[in-house]
C-alpha positions in Angstrom: -73.6 -8.5 72.9 -70.2 -9.8 73.9 -69.2 -9.8 70.1 -70.6 -6.1 70.0 -68.7 -4.8 72.7 -65.6 -7.0 71.9 -65.3 -5.9 68.5 -65.1 -2.3 70.0 -62.3 -2.8 72.3 -64.4 -3.9 75.5 -62.6 -6.8 77.2 -65.3 -9.3 78.5 -64.7 -10.2 82.0 -67.6 -11.8 83.4 -71.0 -12.9 82.5 -73.7 -13.4 84.8 -77.5 -14.6 84.8 -78.7 -11.3 83.9 -75.4 -9.0 83.3 -72.0 -8.7 81.5 -69.0 -6.9 82.6 -66.4 -5.7 79.7 -63.3 -3.7 80.9 -63.0 -0.3 79.4 -59.0 0.5 80.4 -58.0 -0.2 83.9 -60.4 2.0 86.3 -63.8 1.9 84.1 -66.4 -1.0 83.4 -69.1 -1.0 80.8 -72.2 -3.1 82.8 -74.9 -4.7 80.1 -78.1 -5.7 81.6 -79.9 -8.3 79.8 -83.6 -9.3 79.4 -82.7 -12.7 80.8 -84.6 -14.1 83.4 -83.6 -16.8 85.7 -84.9 -19.4 88.9 -83.0 -21.5 90.8 -79.8 -20.4 89.0 -81.5 -21.7 85.6 -81.4 -19.1 82.9 -84.8 -19.5 81.0 -85.0 -19.8 77.2 -87.0 -16.7 77.0 -86.6 -12.9 77.5 -88.4 -10.6 79.6 -89.0 -7.2 77.3 -87.7 -4.0 78.9 -86.0 -6.0 81.5 -82.6 -4.8 81.4 -83.6 -1.0 80.8 -85.9 -1.1 83.5 -82.9 -2.5 85.9 -80.4 0.1 84.4 -83.1 3.0 84.6 -83.9 2.2 87.9 -80.5 1.9 89.0 -79.5 5.1 87.5 -82.4 6.9 89.3 -81.4 5.6 93.1 -77.9 6.5 92.2 -79.0 10.1 92.0 -81.7 9.8 94.7 -79.4 8.1 97.3 -76.5 10.2 96.1 -76.3 12.3 99.4 -76.5 8.7 101.2 -73.7 7.0 99.8 -71.1 7.6 97.0 -71.5 5.5 93.5 -69.6 3.8 91.5 -72.0 4.9 88.3 -70.4 7.4 86.0 -73.0 7.7 83.1 -75.8 5.6 81.2 -75.9 8.3 78.2 -75.0 6.3 75.3 -72.9 9.3 74.1 -70.5 9.6 77.1 -70.2 5.7 76.9 -69.2 6.2 73.1 -66.4 8.7 74.6 -65.2 5.7 76.5 -65.5 3.1 74.1 -65.8 4.8 70.7 -68.2 3.1 68.4 -70.6 2.8 71.2 -73.2 5.1 69.6 -74.2 3.0 67.2 -74.9 -0.2 68.9 -78.4 1.2 69.4 -79.7 -2.2 71.2 -77.6 -2.0 74.1 -78.5 2.1 74.6 -80.6 2.2 77.8 -79.2 -1.1 79.4 -75.8 -0.1 79.7 -73.9 1.5 82.3 -70.4 3.0 82.6 -68.9 2.5 85.9 -65.8 2.9 87.9 -64.0 -0.4 88.6 -64.2 -1.2 92.1 -62.9 -4.0 94.5 -65.9 -5.9 95.5 -67.3 -6.6 99.0 -67.6 -10.5 99.2 -70.6 -10.0 100.7 -74.2 -9.7 99.6 -75.4 -6.8 101.6 -79.2 -7.3 102.4 -81.6 -4.8 104.6 -84.8 -6.4 105.7 -87.7 -4.0 107.0 -90.2 -6.7 106.9 -90.1 -10.6 107.3 -90.5 -12.4 104.2 -88.7 -15.0 101.6 -85.8 -16.9 103.2 -86.0 -14.9 106.0 -89.3 -16.0 107.3 -88.8 -19.7 106.2 -85.8 -19.3 108.8 -87.4 -17.5 111.3 -90.5 -20.0 111.4 -88.6 -22.8 111.9 -85.9 -21.6 114.3 -86.9 -18.3 115.6 -84.0 -16.5 114.2 -83.2 -14.3 111.1 -79.7 -15.1 110.0 -78.8 -17.1 112.4 -79.3 -14.0 114.6 -82.1 -13.5 117.5 -85.2 -11.9 116.3 -88.5 -10.9 118.5 -90.6 -13.4 119.3 -94.1 -13.6 117.6 -93.8 -12.0 114.2 -95.6 -13.1 111.4 -94.9 -13.3 107.4 -94.9 -9.7 105.7 -94.8 -8.1 109.2 -92.8 -5.1 109.7 -89.6 -5.6 111.7 -89.1 -3.3 115.0 -85.9 -1.9 113.3 -84.7 -2.7 109.5 -82.2 -5.6 109.9 -78.5 -5.9 107.9 -78.7 -9.5 107.1 -75.3 -10.2 105.0 -75.1 -13.3 103.1 -72.0 -14.8 101.5 -70.9 -14.1 97.6 -69.5 -17.4 96.0 -68.3 -17.6 92.7 -70.3 -21.1 92.0 -73.3 -22.5 94.1 -75.8 -20.7 96.5 -75.5 -17.7 98.5 -75.4 -18.7 102.3 -77.2 -16.5 105.1 -74.5 -15.6 107.3 -74.7 -13.8 110.7 -72.9 -10.1 111.6 -70.2 -12.1 113.5 -69.4 -14.3 110.7 -69.4 -11.8 107.9 -66.9 -9.7 110.2 -64.6 -13.0 109.9 -64.5 -12.5 106.6 -64.2 -8.5 105.8 -62.9 -7.3 109.2 -65.4 -5.9 112.0 -64.3 -2.1 111.1 -65.1 -2.7 107.3 -68.3 -4.7 108.2 -69.7 -2.0 110.6 -69.2 0.4 108.1 -71.0 -1.4 105.1 -73.6 -2.1 107.7 -74.2 1.2 108.7 -74.0 2.6 104.8 -76.6 0.1 103.9 -79.0 0.7 106.7 -79.0 4.8 105.8 -79.4 3.6 102.2 -82.6 1.2 103.1 -84.3 4.2 105.1 -83.7 6.3 102.7 -85.0 4.3 99.7 -87.8 3.1 101.7 -88.9 6.6 102.5 -89.0 7.0 98.6 -91.1 4.2 98.0 -93.4 4.9 100.6 -94.3 8.5 99.1 -95.2 6.6 95.8 -97.5 4.1 97.8 -94.9 1.2 98.0 -93.2 -0.7 100.6 -89.4 -1.7 100.2 -89.8 -5.0 102.2 -86.2 -5.8 101.6 -83.4 -5.1 99.2 -79.7 -6.2 98.6 -76.8 -4.0 97.8 -73.5 -4.7 96.7 -70.8 -2.7 98.1 -67.0 -2.0 96.5 -63.9 0.0 97.6 -62.4 2.6 95.4 -59.6 4.1 96.7 -59.8 2.7 100.3 -63.6 4.2 100.0 -66.7 2.0 100.4 -69.0 2.8 97.4 -72.4 1.8 96.0 -72.0 -0.5 93.2 -74.2 -2.6 90.5 -78.2 -2.4 90.3 -79.6 -0.5 93.2 -83.3 -1.4 94.8 -84.3 -2.8 91.3 -87.3 -5.5 90.9 -84.7 -8.2 90.7 -82.5 -7.1 93.9 -85.3 -6.2 96.0 -89.2 -7.2 97.5 -91.6 -4.0 96.3 -95.3 -4.2 97.5 -98.1 -1.9 97.3 -98.6 -0.5 100.2 -102.3 -0.8 100.8 -102.7 -4.8 99.3 -100.3 -6.1 102.3 -101.9 -8.4 104.6 -99.7 -9.4 107.5 -99.9 -13.5 107.5 -100.2 -13.5 103.6 -97.5 -12.9 100.9 -98.4 -9.6 99.5 -98.4 -8.9 95.7 -95.1 -7.7 94.5 -93.7 -5.8 91.8 -90.8 -8.3 90.5 -91.1 -11.7 88.9 -93.5 -13.1 91.3 -95.7 -14.1 88.5 -93.3 -15.8 86.7 -92.2 -17.6 89.9 -95.6 -18.9 90.8 -96.2 -20.2 87.1 -92.7 -22.0 87.5 -93.2 -23.4 91.0 -96.6 -24.9 89.4 -94.7 -27.0 86.7 -93.3 -30.4 86.7 -90.0 -29.3 86.9 -86.9 -30.9 88.6 -85.0 -27.4 88.6 -82.3 -28.5 86.2 -81.5 -27.8 82.7 -83.5 -27.4 80.5 -86.3 -25.2 81.9 -90.1 -25.2 80.9 -90.7 -22.7 78.3 -92.4 -19.7 79.5 -95.9 -19.1 77.7 -96.5 -15.5 76.2 -99.2 -14.5 79.0 -96.5 -15.1 81.8 -93.7 -13.1 79.6 -96.1 -10.2 79.2 -97.2 -9.8 82.7 -93.8 -10.2 84.1 -92.4 -7.4 81.5 -95.3 -5.2 82.5 -94.5 -5.7 86.3 -90.8 -4.5 85.8 -92.0 -1.3 83.6 -94.9 -0.7 86.6 -92.2 -0.9 89.3 -90.0 1.8 87.6 -93.0 4.0 86.7 -94.5 3.6 90.0 -91.2 4.5 92.1 -89.7 7.1 89.9 -92.9 9.0 88.9 -91.2 8.7 85.1 -92.4 7.0 82.0 -89.6 4.3 80.7 -90.6 5.3 76.9 -88.4 8.3 77.9 -85.6 6.3 78.9 -82.5 5.9 76.6 -82.7 2.9 74.1 -85.4 1.5 71.5 -88.7 0.2 73.4 -89.0 -3.4 72.8 
C-alpha cells in the first residue's frame, strides 16, 4: 500500500498494526485499513479477507448514524472523492472500500473507552481488586453483567508498549479537567446511541473504544467507530451472566492462539485456513447484522 500511495504524492506518516496513514496536503489524511490481524502486539503472517473493508464500512455507517451526537473527521470513503484529493487513487482498486479521506486532527492522548457490561480487562481488575480502571465499582457484579450505568474508563495511548488503564483523575492530569469532562460526555452519549442501534439488531454493544481529536479547538470523533476491532459485540439472546459470551470479533482467532504453545514474541504461529475463514465470516456478519446492509454493496473488490 505504501508504494502505491506514495507514488501518487501521499506522504506516509504512520503505519500501525492494522492501519496506515498518509498526509494529503496540510489538512487531510487518507487512512487505509489492511486485512492484517494482531495479538499481543504481534502481527500475524496471515491476513483476514474482508477485514479492512468491514472496518471501513462500519466506520462510515456509524459516522452517519452518530452524526447528530458528535461531529466527526470522516470526509468520504468514495474512491472518486478520494481521487479528487489524491489524483490517481481511482485506479488503485485494491484500496477501494478500505480507505477513508479524513480531516487532520490533533489527537487526544487518551483511549476513550466506554463500558456498559463487565468484561475483558475490566472484569479481571474487578475480580482482583473490586475496582474498574482504579475507580470504585458496585459490589457483587459478575462477568458479562450489565453495569448500573455505562462507565467512561480511559487508558493511556503510548507510542510504544501497552496501553495502561487509568482513573478519571489520572486522565484529567493528562488532558485537563475541562477537556476530560467534554470527552466523557461525548463518549457516553455516543455509546448510548450506538448501543441502542445495536440493540435494535439483537446485539449488545458491551464496550467500545473511541478516538477523539481536536480540529479548530473543537472535539471530534476520529478513526474507527464501533467496529469489531474496537468493541465487544454480543448476540443478546446468547449472553449468560458469569460466562464469556460469543462475540462478533476476532474471538475464534484469540481462542485458537491461546491454545498454542507460543511465547507471544515473533514469529507467531501459522494460522490454519479454518481459523482465517471463521474469523473473516465473523467480521462480515458483524457489519451486516449491525447495518442491515450487504458488504457486497460496499466499495471495493470482494476478497
